[in-house]
C-alpha positions as CSV (number, residue, x, y, z in Angstrom):
1,M,-12.3,-10.0,-42.4
2,K,-9.8,-12.8,-43.0
3,A,-7.1,-10.2,-43.3
4,K,-7.8,-9.0,-39.7
5,I,-8.1,-12.5,-38.1
6,L,-4.8,-13.9,-39.4
7,P,-2.6,-11.2,-37.8
8,L,-4.6,-11.4,-34.6
9,T,-4.2,-15.2,-34.5
10,V,-0.5,-14.9,-35.1
11,S,-0.2,-12.3,-32.4
12,L,-2.0,-14.4,-29.9
13,L,0.2,-17.4,-30.8
14,I,3.4,-15.4,-30.3
15,I,2.2,-14.1,-27.0
16,S,1.3,-17.5,-25.7
17,I,4.6,-19.0,-26.8
18,A,6.5,-16.1,-25.2
19,G,4.4,-16.5,-22.0
20,C,5.2,-20.2,-21.8
21,S,8.9,-19.5,-22.0
22,L,8.7,-17.4,-18.9
23,I,7.5,-20.3,-16.8
24,P,10.4,-21.4,-14.6
25,G,11.7,-24.9,-15.2
26,T,11.1,-27.5,-12.7
27,Q,13.8,-27.7,-10.1
28,P,14.7,-31.1,-8.6
29,T,13.3,-31.5,-5.2
30,P,16.0,-31.8,-2.6
31,T,16.1,-35.0,-0.5
32,P,14.8,-34.1,2.9
33,L,17.2,-34.7,5.8
34,P,16.2,-37.6,8.0
35,S,14.5,-36.8,11.2
36,I,16.7,-37.9,14.1
37,P,14.5,-39.5,16.8
38,P,15.3,-38.7,20.4
39,S,17.6,-41.2,22.2
40,G,17.3,-39.9,25.8
41,Y,21.0,-38.9,25.7
42,E,20.5,-35.4,24.2
43,P,22.0,-32.4,26.0
44,Q,19.8,-31.0,28.8
45,P,19.1,-27.4,29.7
46,D,21.0,-27.7,33.0
47,D,24.1,-29.0,31.3
48,A,25.5,-25.5,31.2
49,D,26.1,-25.7,34.9
50,L,28.0,-29.0,34.6
51,K,31.6,-29.8,33.5
52,R,32.0,-31.5,30.1
53,D,34.3,-34.5,30.0
54,Q,35.3,-37.3,27.6
55,V,33.9,-40.8,27.3
56,F,35.9,-43.9,26.5
57,M,34.3,-45.5,23.4
58,D,34.7,-49.2,22.7
59,V,34.4,-48.9,19.0
60,G,35.2,-52.6,18.5
61,N,32.1,-53.6,20.4
62,S,29.9,-50.8,19.1
63,R,27.9,-51.3,15.9
64,V,25.4,-50.1,13.3
65,V,22.1,-51.9,13.3
66,I,19.7,-51.8,10.4
67,R,16.1,-53.0,10.7
68,E,14.8,-54.7,7.6
69,S,11.9,-52.3,7.0
70,L,10.9,-49.8,4.3
71,P,12.3,-47.3,4.7
72,A,15.3,-48.7,6.5
73,Q,15.5,-47.8,10.2
74,V,19.0,-47.3,11.4
75,S,20.3,-47.3,15.0
76,L,23.6,-47.6,16.8
77,I,24.7,-49.7,19.7
78,L,27.4,-47.7,21.5
79,N,29.5,-49.3,24.2
80,G,32.1,-47.6,26.3
81,S,32.8,-46.3,29.8
82,L,32.3,-43.1,31.7
83,S,35.0,-41.7,34.1
84,D,32.9,-42.5,37.2
85,P,29.3,-43.2,38.2
86,C,28.6,-39.5,38.6
87,H,29.2,-38.8,34.9
88,Q,26.1,-38.7,32.6
89,L,26.3,-39.6,28.9
90,R,25.4,-37.1,26.3
91,I,25.2,-37.7,22.5
92,V,24.6,-35.2,19.8
93,V,23.7,-36.6,16.3
94,T,24.2,-34.5,13.2
95,P,22.2,-35.4,10.1
96,P,24.2,-36.6,7.1
97,D,26.3,-34.0,5.4
98,A,26.8,-33.7,1.6
99,N,29.1,-36.7,1.6
100,N,26.5,-38.8,3.6
101,V,28.6,-38.7,6.8
102,I,26.6,-38.9,10.0
103,N,28.6,-37.4,12.9
104,L,28.0,-38.2,16.6
105,D,29.5,-36.2,19.4
106,A,29.6,-38.4,22.5
107,Y,30.7,-36.9,25.8
108,S,29.8,-36.8,29.5
109,V,28.8,-34.1,31.9
110,V,29.4,-34.1,35.7
111,N,28.9,-31.7,38.6
112,P,32.5,-30.9,39.7
113,A,31.3,-30.0,43.2
114,V,30.1,-33.6,43.9
115,A,32.6,-36.1,45.3
116,C,32.4,-39.5,43.5
117,I,34.1,-42.9,43.7
118,T,36.8,-43.2,41.1
119,V,35.8,-46.3,39.1
120,L,34.9,-46.6,35.4
121,K,31.2,-46.9,34.7
122,P,30.5,-49.0,31.6
123,F,27.6,-48.0,29.4
124,A,25.6,-49.5,26.5
125,A,23.4,-47.0,24.7
126,T,21.1,-47.5,21.8
127,I,20.9,-44.4,19.6
128,P,18.2,-44.3,16.9
129,L,19.3,-42.5,13.7
130,G,16.0,-42.6,11.8
131,S,15.2,-43.6,8.2
132,Y,17.4,-43.1,5.2
133,S,16.9,-42.9,1.5
134,D,19.1,-44.7,-1.1
135,G,22.8,-44.3,-0.7
136,D,25.9,-45.3,1.3
137,Y,26.4,-43.6,4.7
138,T,29.4,-43.4,7.0
139,V,28.9,-43.1,10.8
140,M,31.6,-41.3,12.8
141,V,31.7,-41.1,16.6
142,N,34.0,-38.4,18.0
143,G,36.0,-38.3,14.8
144,E,36.5,-42.1,14.6
145,R,34.7,-44.3,12.0
146,L,32.2,-46.6,13.7
147,G,30.8,-48.2,10.5
148,L,29.2,-47.9,7.1
149,F,25.7,-48.8,5.9
150,G,24.0,-48.7,2.5
151,V,20.4,-48.5,1.6
152,G,19.6,-49.6,-2.0
153,S,16.8,-48.7,-4.5
154,G,13.7,-48.9,-2.3
155,I,14.6,-52.2,-0.8
156,A,15.7,-53.1,2.7
157,P,19.4,-52.6,3.5
158,A,21.7,-53.6,0.7
159,V,25.0,-53.5,2.7
160,Q,26.0,-53.4,6.3
161,V,29.7,-53.1,7.1
162,T,31.2,-52.4,10.4
163,P,34.9,-52.3,11.2
C-alpha cells in the first residue's frame, strides 16, 4: 500500500507545483490618468460653424494654483486677450503624457458673418486640472511653458514653481 501512495503523492506534488508556475505574475497597476473637470471653456458642438482664431496669452500674469488638499487639486489662472468682444474663449486640456506634461490648447472662435468692434477683450479664466499623484508636472499652454508643480509622497504640494 505504501508503495502505491508514495508515487501518487509525488505525482500530485509535481502537478501542483507545475500548476502554480502557470499562474501569471502580478502586473503593476498603471496609474490612472487624472479626470479633468469641466471649465466651461470646452469646445461646443456648434463651433464647427465658427472660425477658429488665436488668443493673446499673458503668460507672465497667468499661474498654476495648487490647493493644499489630499490629493492635491490643481487649477490654472489664465490671463490674456481675445481679438474682439465677439470672440469666445475655448480651452482643450490634455491629460499628462508619459513625461508628465499637461498641454492646453487655448484659442477663440468667432462667427465671421457678424460685424464687431475692433478692440481687444481681456479675459481671466480659471481652468481646473483635477487631482494628481506623486510626481513633477509641467504645464504648457499653446506650446509655451506656463509653469511647473510637484506633488510629493502623499502630502500636499511639495513644490510650486511658475516662470
